[in-house]
C-alpha positions as CSV (number, residue, x, y, z in Angstrom):
1,M,-40.1,-29.4,-72.5
2,S,-39.0,-26.0,-71.4
3,T,-35.3,-25.9,-72.2
4,I,-33.5,-24.8,-75.3
5,K,-30.5,-26.5,-76.9
6,R,-28.6,-23.3,-77.6
7,K,-25.9,-24.6,-79.9
8,N,-28.2,-24.5,-82.9
9,I,-30.7,-21.9,-81.8
10,K,-30.2,-19.8,-84.9
11,E,-31.8,-22.5,-87.0
12,I,-35.1,-21.9,-85.4
13,S,-36.1,-18.9,-87.5
14,K,-35.1,-20.8,-90.7
15,E,-37.3,-23.7,-89.7
16,K,-40.2,-21.4,-88.9
17,S,-40.1,-19.9,-92.3
18,K,-40.1,-23.3,-94.1
19,I,-43.1,-24.8,-92.2
20,I,-46.5,-23.6,-93.3
21,E,-49.2,-25.0,-91.1
22,N,-52.0,-23.3,-89.2
23,E,-51.7,-24.4,-85.6
24,T,-54.8,-22.8,-84.0
25,H,-55.1,-25.2,-81.1
26,S,-52.2,-26.2,-78.9
27,E,-52.2,-29.6,-77.3
28,L,-52.9,-29.4,-73.6
29,T,-50.4,-31.7,-71.8
30,T,-48.8,-32.0,-68.5
31,P,-45.0,-32.4,-68.2
32,S,-43.8,-36.0,-69.0
33,Q,-41.8,-37.9,-66.4
34,K,-38.6,-37.1,-68.4
35,D,-39.5,-33.4,-68.4
36,V,-40.2,-33.4,-64.7
37,S,-36.8,-35.0,-64.0
38,Q,-35.0,-32.4,-66.2
39,I,-36.9,-29.5,-64.7
40,L,-36.1,-30.8,-61.2
41,S,-32.4,-31.3,-62.0
42,S,-32.1,-27.9,-63.7
43,S,-33.9,-26.2,-60.7
44,V,-31.6,-27.9,-58.2
45,A,-28.5,-26.9,-60.2
46,G,-30.0,-23.4,-60.5
47,A,-30.7,-23.1,-56.8
48,S,-27.2,-24.2,-56.0
49,S,-25.7,-21.6,-58.3
50,L,-27.9,-18.8,-56.9
51,V,-27.1,-19.8,-53.4
52,M,-23.4,-19.6,-54.2
53,L,-24.0,-16.2,-55.9
54,Q,-25.7,-14.9,-52.9
55,L,-23.1,-16.3,-50.6
56,I,-20.2,-14.7,-52.5
57,S,-21.9,-11.4,-53.1
58,R,-23.3,-10.9,-49.6
59,L,-20.2,-11.9,-47.8
60,T,-18.1,-9.7,-50.1
61,T,-20.4,-6.8,-49.5
62,F,-20.5,-7.5,-45.8
63,V,-16.7,-7.5,-45.5
64,L,-16.5,-4.4,-47.7
65,H,-18.9,-2.5,-45.4
66,Q,-16.6,-3.3,-42.4
67,V,-13.7,-1.8,-44.2
68,V,-15.5,1.2,-45.8
69,L,-17.0,2.2,-42.4
70,R,-13.4,3.1,-41.3
71,Y,-13.3,5.7,-44.0
72,T,-16.8,7.2,-44.1
73,D,-19.1,8.9,-41.5
74,P,-22.4,7.3,-40.4
75,A,-24.5,9.9,-42.2
76,T,-23.0,9.2,-45.5
77,F,-23.2,5.5,-45.1
78,G,-26.8,5.8,-44.0
79,I,-27.8,7.8,-47.0
80,A,-26.1,5.3,-49.4
81,S,-27.2,2.0,-47.7
82,V,-30.7,3.0,-46.7
83,Q,-32.1,5.9,-48.8
84,L,-30.5,5.2,-52.1
85,E,-30.8,1.4,-51.9
86,L,-34.5,2.0,-51.1
87,L,-34.7,4.2,-54.2
88,L,-33.2,1.4,-56.4
89,A,-35.4,-1.3,-54.9
90,T,-38.5,0.8,-55.3
91,I,-37.9,1.4,-59.0
92,L,-37.1,-2.2,-59.8
93,F,-39.7,-3.8,-57.7
94,L,-42.6,-1.7,-58.9
95,S,-41.6,-1.8,-62.5
96,R,-40.8,-5.4,-63.1
97,E,-41.7,-7.8,-60.2
98,G,-45.4,-8.2,-61.2
99,F,-44.5,-8.9,-64.8
100,R,-41.8,-11.4,-63.8
101,C,-44.3,-13.4,-61.7
102,A,-46.9,-13.3,-64.5
103,L,-44.5,-14.3,-67.3
104,L,-43.3,-17.3,-65.2
105,R,-46.9,-18.4,-65.0
106,G,-47.1,-18.3,-68.8
107,S,-43.9,-20.3,-69.4
108,G,-45.4,-23.7,-69.9
109,D,-44.5,-23.7,-73.6
110,T,-41.1,-22.6,-74.7
111,I,-39.1,-23.1,-77.8
112,V,-37.6,-26.6,-78.2
113,V,-34.8,-27.6,-80.5
114,D,-34.2,-31.2,-81.3
115,S,-30.9,-33.0,-81.4
116,D,-30.4,-32.1,-85.0
117,G,-30.8,-28.4,-84.3
118,K,-34.2,-28.3,-86.0
119,S,-37.1,-26.4,-84.4
120,S,-40.3,-28.2,-83.8
121,E,-42.2,-24.9,-83.7
122,K,-44.8,-24.0,-86.4
123,S,-45.9,-20.8,-88.0
124,Q,-47.6,-19.5,-91.1
125,E,-46.8,-16.8,-93.6
126,N,-49.1,-14.7,-95.8
127,S,-48.6,-11.9,-98.2
128,K,-48.0,-9.5,-95.3
129,G,-45.3,-11.6,-93.6
130,P,-45.2,-14.3,-90.9
131,I,-48.2,-14.9,-88.8
132,I,-47.8,-16.2,-85.3
133,F,-50.9,-18.0,-84.0
134,A,-51.6,-17.2,-80.4
135,N,-52.6,-20.7,-79.4
136,S,-49.5,-22.4,-80.9
137,S,-46.4,-23.2,-78.9
138,V,-44.6,-20.5,-80.8
139,G,-47.4,-18.1,-79.9
140,S,-47.1,-19.0,-76.2
141,V,-43.4,-18.0,-76.3
142,Q,-44.2,-14.8,-78.3
143,K,-46.8,-13.8,-75.7
144,I,-44.1,-13.9,-73.0
145,T,-41.6,-12.1,-75.3
146,N,-44.0,-9.2,-76.1
147,L,-45.0,-8.6,-72.5
148,S,-41.5,-8.7,-71.2
149,Y,-40.9,-5.3,-72.8
150,V,-43.6,-3.6,-70.8
151,P,-41.5,-3.0,-67.7
152,I,-39.2,-0.7,-69.7
153,P,-41.7,2.2,-70.3
154,I,-43.1,1.6,-66.8
155,G,-39.5,2.0,-65.5
156,I,-39.1,5.3,-67.3
157,I,-42.1,6.7,-65.5
158,T,-41.2,5.1,-62.1
159,T,-37.6,6.3,-62.3
160,F,-38.5,9.9,-63.2
161,L,-41.1,10.1,-60.4
162,A,-38.9,8.4,-57.7
163,C,-35.8,10.5,-58.5
164,T,-37.8,13.7,-58.6
165,F,-39.3,12.9,-55.2
166,Y,-35.8,12.1,-53.8
167,I,-34.4,15.4,-55.1
168,F,-37.2,17.8,-54.3
169,Y,-38.4,16.3,-51.0
170,A,-35.0,15.4,-49.5
171,T,-34.1,16.7,-46.0
172,E,-31.6,19.4,-45.6
173,E,-29.1,16.9,-44.1
174,S,-29.4,14.7,-47.2
175,L,-29.1,17.6,-49.7
176,S,-26.0,18.8,-47.9
177,A,-24.2,15.6,-48.5
178,P,-21.6,15.9,-51.3
179,Y,-22.9,14.8,-54.7
180,Y,-26.4,13.9,-53.4
181,V,-28.3,15.0,-56.5
182,I,-25.8,13.4,-58.9
183,S,-25.9,10.2,-56.8
184,V,-29.7,10.1,-57.0
185,I,-29.6,10.4,-60.8
186,L,-26.9,7.7,-61.1
187,Y,-29.0,5.3,-59.0
188,G,-32.0,6.0,-61.2
189,L,-29.8,5.4,-64.3
190,A,-28.6,2.1,-62.8
191,A,-32.1,0.9,-62.2
192,F,-33.2,1.8,-65.8
193,I,-30.2,0.0,-67.2
194,E,-31.3,-3.2,-65.5
195,L,-34.8,-2.7,-66.8
196,I,-33.5,-2.4,-70.4
197,I,-32.4,-6.1,-70.3
198,E,-35.6,-7.4,-68.6
199,P,-36.7,-9.2,-71.8
200,L,-33.4,-11.1,-71.9
201,Y,-33.6,-11.9,-68.1
202,V,-37.1,-13.3,-68.6
203,A,-35.9,-15.4,-71.6
204,A,-33.0,-16.7,-69.6
205,L,-35.1,-17.5,-66.5
206,N,-37.8,-19.3,-68.5
207,N,-35.1,-21.5,-70.1
208,L,-33.4,-22.2,-66.7
209,L,-30.2,-20.4,-67.7
210,F,-29.1,-19.8,-64.1
211,T,-25.4,-19.8,-64.8
212,L,-25.7,-16.8,-67.1
213,R,-27.1,-14.7,-64.2
214,V,-24.6,-16.1,-61.7
215,R,-21.6,-15.2,-63.9
216,C,-22.8,-11.7,-64.7
217,E,-23.7,-10.9,-61.1
218,I,-20.5,-12.3,-59.6
219,I,-18.4,-10.1,-61.9
220,G,-20.7,-7.1,-61.2
221,V,-20.5,-7.6,-57.4
222,F,-16.7,-7.7,-57.4
223,L,-16.5,-4.6,-59.7
224,R,-19.0,-2.8,-57.5
225,C,-17.0,-3.6,-54.3
226,F,-13.7,-2.6,-55.9
227,I,-15.0,0.8,-57.1
228,T,-16.7,1.6,-53.8
229,F,-13.6,0.7,-51.8
230,A,-11.2,2.5,-54.1
231,M,-13.2,5.8,-54.3
232,T,-13.9,5.7,-50.6
233,V,-10.2,5.2,-49.7
234,I,-9.0,7.8,-52.2
235,G,-11.5,10.4,-51.0
236,A,-10.8,9.8,-47.3
237,P,-9.2,12.7,-45.3
238,K,-5.4,12.4,-45.3
239,N,-2.9,12.2,-42.4
240,G,-5.6,11.9,-39.7
241,E,-7.4,15.1,-40.8
242,K,-11.0,15.5,-39.8
243,G,-13.8,16.1,-42.3
244,E,-16.0,14.5,-44.8
245,N,-15.0,12.0,-47.4
246,A,-14.4,13.8,-50.7
247,Y,-16.6,11.5,-52.7
248,G,-19.0,10.3,-50.1
249,I,-22.1,8.7,-51.5
250,L,-20.9,9.2,-55.1
251,A,-18.6,6.2,-54.6
252,F,-21.7,4.0,-54.0
253,A,-23.6,5.5,-56.9
254,V,-20.8,5.1,-59.5
255,A,-20.3,1.5,-58.3
256,Q,-24.0,0.7,-58.7
257,V,-24.0,2.0,-62.3
258,A,-20.9,-0.2,-63.0
259,F,-22.8,-3.2,-61.7
260,S,-25.8,-2.6,-63.9
261,L,-23.5,-2.1,-67.0
262,V,-21.9,-5.4,-66.4
263,L,-25.3,-7.1,-66.3
264,M,-26.3,-5.4,-69.5
265,I,-23.1,-6.2,-71.4
266,G,-23.2,-9.8,-70.1
267,Y,-26.8,-10.5,-71.1
268,I,-26.7,-8.8,-74.5
269,G,-23.4,-10.4,-75.3
270,Y,-24.7,-13.9,-74.5
271,F,-27.9,-13.6,-76.5
272,I,-26.2,-12.1,-79.5
273,S,-23.7,-14.9,-79.5
274,N,-26.1,-17.8,-78.9
275,W,-29.5,-16.8,-80.1
276,D,-31.3,-15.7,-83.2
277,I,-32.2,-12.1,-82.1
278,Q,-35.3,-12.3,-84.3
279,L,-36.8,-14.6,-81.6
280,L,-36.6,-11.9,-79.0
281,K,-38.3,-9.2,-81.0
282,P,-41.9,-8.2,-80.2
283,Q,-44.3,-9.5,-83.0
284,K,-48.0,-9.4,-83.6
285,L,-50.2,-12.4,-82.6
286,Q,-53.4,-13.7,-84.2
287,D,-56.1,-15.8,-82.5
288,E,-58.5,-18.2,-84.0
289,R,-61.0,-15.4,-84.7
290,Q,-58.3,-13.7,-86.9
291,K,-57.9,-10.9,-84.3
292,V,-54.4,-9.4,-84.3
293,F,-52.9,-8.2,-81.0
294,W,-49.6,-7.5,-79.3
295,F,-50.3,-8.5,-75.7
296,D,-52.2,-11.5,-74.4
297,E,-55.1,-10.2,-72.3
298,H,-54.9,-13.0,-69.7
299,L,-51.2,-12.5,-69.1
300,F,-51.5,-8.7,-69.1
301,N,-54.3,-8.8,-66.5
302,L,-52.3,-11.3,-64.4
303,A,-49.3,-9.0,-64.6
304,K,-51.4,-6.0,-63.4
305,T,-52.7,-8.1,-60.5
306,F,-49.1,-9.1,-59.5
307,T,-48.0,-5.5,-59.8
308,K,-50.6,-4.4,-57.3
309,Q,-49.4,-7.1,-55.0
310,S,-45.8,-5.9,-55.5
311,L,-46.8,-2.5,-54.3
312,L,-48.3,-3.9,-51.1
313,K,-45.4,-6.4,-50.6
314,H,-42.9,-3.6,-51.1
315,V,-44.6,-1.5,-48.4
316,L,-44.7,-4.6,-46.1
317,T,-41.0,-5.3,-46.8
318,E,-39.9,-1.7,-45.9
319,G,-42.6,-1.2,-43.3
320,D,-40.3,-2.1,-40.5
321,K,-38.0,0.7,-41.2
322,M,-40.9,3.2,-41.4
323,L,-42.3,1.9,-38.1
324,I,-39.1,2.0,-36.1
325,A,-38.3,5.5,-37.4
326,L,-41.7,6.7,-36.2
327,L,-42.1,4.8,-32.9
328,S,-38.6,4.2,-31.5
329,E,-35.7,6.2,-30.1
330,P,-32.5,6.5,-32.1
331,V,-30.8,3.9,-29.9
332,D,-33.5,1.3,-30.8
333,Q,-33.2,2.3,-34.5
334,G,-29.4,1.7,-34.4
335,I,-29.8,-1.7,-32.7
336,Y,-32.4,-2.9,-35.1
337,A,-30.3,-1.8,-38.1
338,F,-27.3,-3.6,-36.6
339,V,-29.3,-6.8,-35.9
340,F,-31.0,-6.7,-39.3
341,N,-27.7,-6.6,-41.2
342,Y,-26.4,-9.6,-39.3
343,G,-29.6,-11.6,-39.0
344,S,-30.7,-11.1,-42.6
345,L,-27.5,-12.6,-44.1
346,I,-29.0,-16.1,-44.3
347,V,-32.2,-14.7,-45.7
348,R,-30.3,-13.1,-48.6
349,I,-27.8,-15.9,-49.1
350,L,-30.1,-18.9,-48.9
351,F,-33.8,-18.1,-48.7
352,Q,-34.1,-15.6,-51.6
353,P,-32.5,-18.0,-54.2
354,L,-34.7,-20.9,-52.9
355,E,-37.8,-18.8,-53.3
356,E,-36.9,-17.7,-56.8
357,T,-36.0,-21.2,-57.9
358,T,-39.1,-22.9,-56.4
359,R,-41.4,-20.3,-58.0
360,T,-39.9,-21.2,-61.4
361,L,-40.1,-24.9,-60.6
362,F,-43.8,-24.9,-59.6
363,S,-44.7,-22.8,-62.6
364,K,-43.1,-25.3,-64.9
365,L,-44.5,-28.4,-63.2
366,L,-48.1,-27.3,-62.6
367,T,-48.7,-24.9,-65.5
368,R,-51.1,-27.4,-67.2
369,V,-52.5,-29.3,-64.2
370,D,-55.7,-27.3,-63.8
371,I,-56.2,-26.9,-67.5
372,H,-56.0,-30.7,-67.8
373,N,-58.5,-31.2,-65.1
374,D,-61.0,-29.0,-67.0
375,V,-60.6,-31.0,-70.2
376,N,-62.0,-34.5,-70.5
377,D,-58.8,-36.1,-71.6
378,K,-59.3,-39.7,-72.6
379,Q,-55.7,-40.7,-72.2
380,K,-54.9,-42.4,-68.9
381,E,-51.3,-41.6,-69.5
382,S,-52.0,-37.9,-69.2
383,E,-53.9,-38.4,-66.0
384,A,-50.9,-40.3,-64.6
385,E,-48.6,-37.5,-65.6
386,T,-50.9,-35.0,-63.9
387,C,-50.7,-37.1,-60.7
388,R,-47.0,-37.4,-61.0
389,A,-46.6,-33.6,-61.4
390,L,-48.8,-33.0,-58.3
391,I,-47.0,-35.5,-56.1
392,T,-43.6,-34.3,-57.3
393,S,-44.5,-30.7,-56.6
394,L,-45.8,-31.5,-53.2
395,Q,-42.7,-33.6,-52.3
396,V,-40.5,-30.6,-53.2
397,L,-42.7,-28.2,-51.2
398,T,-42.9,-30.4,-48.1
399,T,-39.2,-31.1,-48.2
400,L,-38.4,-27.4,-48.2
401,I,-40.8,-26.8,-45.3
402,K,-39.1,-29.6,-43.4
403,F,-35.8,-28.1,-44.1
404,H,-36.9,-24.7,-42.8
405,I,-38.4,-26.3,-39.7
406,L,-35.1,-28.1,-38.9
407,L,-33.2,-24.9,-39.6
408,G,-35.5,-23.1,-37.2
409,L,-34.8,-25.7,-34.5
410,L,-31.1,-25.1,-35.0
411,F,-31.5,-21.4,-34.7
412,I,-33.8,-21.6,-31.7
413,G,-32.0,-24.4,-29.9
414,F,-28.5,-23.1,-30.3
415,A,-28.2,-19.6,-31.9
416,T,-30.4,-17.8,-29.4
417,N,-28.0,-18.5,-26.6
418,Y,-24.8,-17.6,-28.5
419,T,-25.7,-14.1,-29.9
420,G,-23.9,-12.4,-27.1
421,T,-20.7,-14.4,-27.8
422,L,-20.9,-13.7,-31.5
423,I,-21.5,-10.0,-31.2
424,D,-18.7,-9.6,-28.6
425,L,-16.3,-11.4,-30.9
426,L,-17.2,-9.4,-34.0
427,V,-17.6,-5.9,-32.7
428,G,-16.7,-5.9,-29.1
429,S,-18.4,-4.7,-25.9
430,V,-19.7,-1.5,-27.4
431,W,-22.5,-3.6,-28.9
432,S,-22.5,-6.7,-26.8
433,Q,-23.4,-4.7,-23.7
434,T,-26.5,-3.3,-25.3
435,P,-29.8,-5.0,-25.9
436,A,-28.5,-6.1,-29.3
437,P,-27.8,-9.8,-28.2
438,L,-31.4,-10.1,-26.9
439,V,-32.8,-8.6,-30.1
440,L,-30.7,-10.9,-32.2
441,S,-31.9,-13.9,-30.2
442,V,-35.5,-12.9,-30.9
443,Y,-34.6,-12.4,-34.6
444,C,-33.3,-16.1,-34.6
445,I,-36.9,-17.2,-34.0
446,Y,-38.0,-15.0,-36.9
447,V,-35.6,-16.5,-39.4
448,P,-37.3,-19.8,-40.1
449,I,-40.7,-18.1,-40.3
450,M,-39.3,-16.0,-43.1
451,G,-38.1,-19.1,-44.9
452,I,-41.4,-20.9,-44.7
453,N,-43.3,-17.8,-45.7
454,G,-41.1,-17.4,-48.8
455,V,-41.6,-20.9,-50.0
456,T,-45.4,-21.0,-49.4
457,E,-45.9,-17.6,-51.1
458,A,-43.7,-18.7,-54.0
459,F,-46.1,-21.6,-54.5
460,V,-49.2,-19.3,-54.4
461,A,-47.6,-16.9,-56.9
462,A,-46.8,-19.8,-59.2
463,V,-50.2,-21.5,-59.4
464,A,-53.0,-19.3,-58.0
465,S,-55.7,-18.1,-60.4
466,E,-56.1,-14.5,-61.3
467,E,-59.3,-14.3,-59.1
468,T,-57.4,-15.8,-56.1
469,L,-54.6,-13.3,-56.6
470,S,-57.0,-10.4,-56.7
471,K,-58.5,-11.6,-53.4
472,L,-55.0,-11.9,-52.0
473,N,-54.4,-8.2,-52.6
474,Y,-57.2,-7.4,-50.1
475,W,-55.7,-9.9,-47.7
476,L,-52.3,-8.2,-48.0
477,I,-54.0,-4.9,-47.0
478,A,-55.4,-6.6,-44.0
479,F,-51.9,-8.1,-43.2
480,S,-50.4,-4.7,-43.5
481,A,-52.9,-3.2,-41.1
482,G,-52.3,-6.1,-38.7
483,F,-48.5,-5.5,-38.9
484,V,-48.9,-1.8,-38.1
485,G,-51.3,-2.6,-35.3
486,A,-49.0,-5.2,-33.8
487,G,-46.1,-2.8,-34.1
488,V,-47.9,-0.1,-32.3
489,I,-48.9,-2.5,-29.5
490,F,-45.5,-4.1,-29.0
491,M,-43.3,-1.0,-29.6
492,K,-45.5,1.8,-28.1
493,G,-47.9,0.0,-25.7
494,L,-45.4,-2.5,-24.3
495,S,-42.3,-0.3,-24.9
496,A,-40.5,-3.3,-26.4
497,G,-38.5,-1.2,-28.9
498,A,-36.6,-3.2,-31.5
499,I,-37.8,-6.5,-29.9
500,G,-41.4,-5.4,-30.4
501,L,-40.7,-4.7,-34.1
502,V,-39.3,-8.2,-34.6
503,A,-42.4,-9.6,-32.8
504,A,-44.7,-7.6,-35.1
505,N,-42.9,-9.1,-38.1
506,V,-43.4,-12.6,-36.6
507,V,-47.1,-12.0,-36.2
508,N,-47.4,-10.6,-39.8
509,L,-45.6,-13.5,-41.5
510,S,-47.3,-16.1,-39.4
511,T,-50.7,-14.9,-40.6
512,R,-49.5,-14.9,-44.2
513,I,-48.2,-18.5,-43.8
514,L,-51.6,-19.6,-42.5
515,W,-53.3,-18.0,-45.5
516,S,-50.9,-19.6,-48.0
517,W,-51.1,-23.0,-46.3
518,N,-54.9,-23.0,-46.5
519,F,-54.6,-22.2,-50.2
520,I,-52.1,-25.0,-50.7
521,R,-54.3,-27.6,-49.0
522,S,-57.3,-26.5,-51.1
523,Y,-55.2,-26.7,-54.3
524,F,-54.0,-30.2,-53.8
525,L,-57.1,-31.8,-52.3
526,N,-60.0,-30.1,-54.1
527,H,-61.3,-31.6,-57.3
528,R,-58.9,-34.5,-57.3
529,D,-60.4,-37.7,-58.6
530,G,-58.5,-40.9,-57.5
531,R,-58.9,-42.0,-53.9
532,Q,-55.3,-43.4,-53.7
533,E,-53.9,-40.1,-55.0
534,T,-56.0,-38.0,-52.6
535,N,-54.9,-40.2,-49.6
536,E,-51.3,-39.8,-50.5
537,L,-51.7,-36.0,-50.8
538,K,-53.4,-35.8,-47.5
539,R,-50.6,-37.8,-45.8
540,M,-48.0,-35.5,-47.3
541,L,-49.9,-32.4,-46.1
542,S,-50.4,-33.7,-42.6
543,L,-48.6,-32.0,-39.7
544,S,-47.1,-35.3,-38.6
545,N,-45.3,-35.6,-42.0
546,L,-43.9,-32.1,-41.7
547,L,-42.7,-32.1,-38.1
548,P,-39.5,-34.0,-37.1
549,N,-39.7,-37.1,-34.9
550,Y,-40.5,-36.3,-31.2
551,L,-37.0,-37.5,-30.1
552,V,-35.6,-34.8,-32.4
553,L,-37.8,-32.1,-30.9
554,L,-37.0,-33.3,-27.4
555,S,-33.2,-33.2,-28.1
556,F,-33.4,-29.6,-29.5
557,S,-35.4,-28.6,-26.4
558,L,-32.9,-30.1,-24.0
559,A,-30.0,-28.5,-26.0
560,W,-31.7,-25.1,-25.6
561,I,-32.0,-25.6,-21.8
562,I,-28.4,-26.7,-21.4
563,T,-27.0,-23.8,-23.5
564,Y,-29.3,-21.3,-21.8
565,F,-27.8,-22.2,-18.4
566,S,-24.4,-22.3,-19.9
567,N,-24.9,-18.8,-21.1
568,Q,-26.2,-17.7,-17.7
569,L,-23.6,-19.5,-15.5
570,I,-20.4,-19.5,-17.6
571,G,-21.2,-16.4,-19.7
572,W,-19.0,-15.0,-22.5
573,E,-17.3,-11.9,-21.0
574,T,-13.8,-13.4,-21.1
575,L,-12.0,-15.5,-23.7
576,D,-11.9,-18.5,-21.3
577,A,-15.6,-18.2,-20.7
578,K,-16.3,-18.1,-24.4
579,I,-14.3,-21.3,-25.1
580,K,-16.2,-23.2,-22.3
581,H,-19.6,-21.9,-23.5
582,V,-18.9,-22.8,-27.1
583,A,-17.6,-26.2,-26.0
584,V,-20.9,-26.9,-24.2
585,G,-22.8,-26.0,-27.4
586,G,-20.5,-28.2,-29.5
587,V,-21.1,-31.3,-27.4
588,C,-24.9,-30.6,-27.5
589,A,-24.7,-30.2,-31.3
590,I,-23.0,-33.5,-31.8
591,V,-25.6,-35.3,-29.7
592,V,-28.5,-33.6,-31.4
593,A,-27.0,-34.3,-34.9
594,G,-26.7,-38.0,-34.0
595,I,-30.3,-38.2,-32.8
596,T,-31.6,-36.2,-35.9
């Protein structure tokens, strides 16, 4: 069981001090059927909460940007939304992402409190104080707790280096912006505040406390939006005067610090009120050879491996901005930035929460499967539980892939032929008469590929061995080189501009999906004993199980053809044309929905 009954959590430390028993060998078990159901229900509830969080925060930010743009110049907005956001993401991603992935992998055992509020955990005391045995379930929790503090000192170094680089190597245009240096320092401070509460975040995530994060971040998002809007409006030139905003990027920086402070106050307040803080303190561990240590070697090495991957993934994530800046004209850069802001809304609102939740889910369900296979367990019940965990995990994985395939058909079958209509309605002919609609159409093909890649890579991160993850680092280097090569060919060789960059991203993620899928097939099919179990896993992994019925595929194809000719013949230049074009798509959508 991996959840905590938090009403009586403070009784845990009292129970630990009363029980004197040396638990040098923990029992290797897979999740029971009840545990699997609770993990699934908690994960579904968590995913729903995170999707709502992303929906509220992204839409609020999106609306805010439309208003703020009226009161700030493009240079100021660009520094805040691109350069300073990249600074924040770099500090946080490199400092904590690898450790988060590793600590989720080590979360199979967590503190459990029974219905009477009594802890089932065991420890031992000697003349020097309490001893926590590394192989006990208390020790498994303590390993995670100890390692969750490591991102803090790493964050100090990363923050100092990143802020120093931004200040001393900034362009003259950036340095001339009002409050640039102060804003860089404030963004670094905001990142470090978030890193301070990383141990609390890890504890909450491992115990599926998704609502805590949702509440804190929703409050933080609204406060950040309010501060940004208020300072921008107050600092705007008065009575139609021309000139720069008085506060400029400082409004964004102050708002980001406020957001981080809300997170810190929320997490600290919750854990002080509901937990025994002693459970969150770093403590020494002891193994069966009486060796005392702070950090578990396996988890620490795993975290280092994930951190190396984080560096590569961060470069891959931001590589498109680097490429388009080097290889394209300013017009293409503006179009890509415009399309990315609109096209990535669904990625941030839906895909990111799904990826985070499924990574947690697979870590919980499959944390003991391979260990169990290596141990000659005599109990048939344990073998049945292992089989249940495998099939349940694969059902979740294939269901998510089917969802992304259907979503992709929706985007390709309908959205690709309505991008011009959407852009013309939202921002007018200034953008709808540029290549932006065509670029956004191509981006619609890219969206489901991002979703499938996120889910499959979340599975790999949750269950892959340290050796496999090390190999993946080299593959990521190859994928990065392939992405750069594809970008140069499409953007420079074929002069495809922003469309070429989207195509390069499609090639990059498609190769990563193929690698992850090959790993997934090997994981589920290799070294599995029962023929019936293997046949069921093969059926679930087959392409025929993942793809929709051929009638569904045919209906989406016909819908695309009809809406394509509607777009060409009816168009969207006038309001009357827009109504007719949308009506055609509505009729097609009803028919396709019925067939699906």
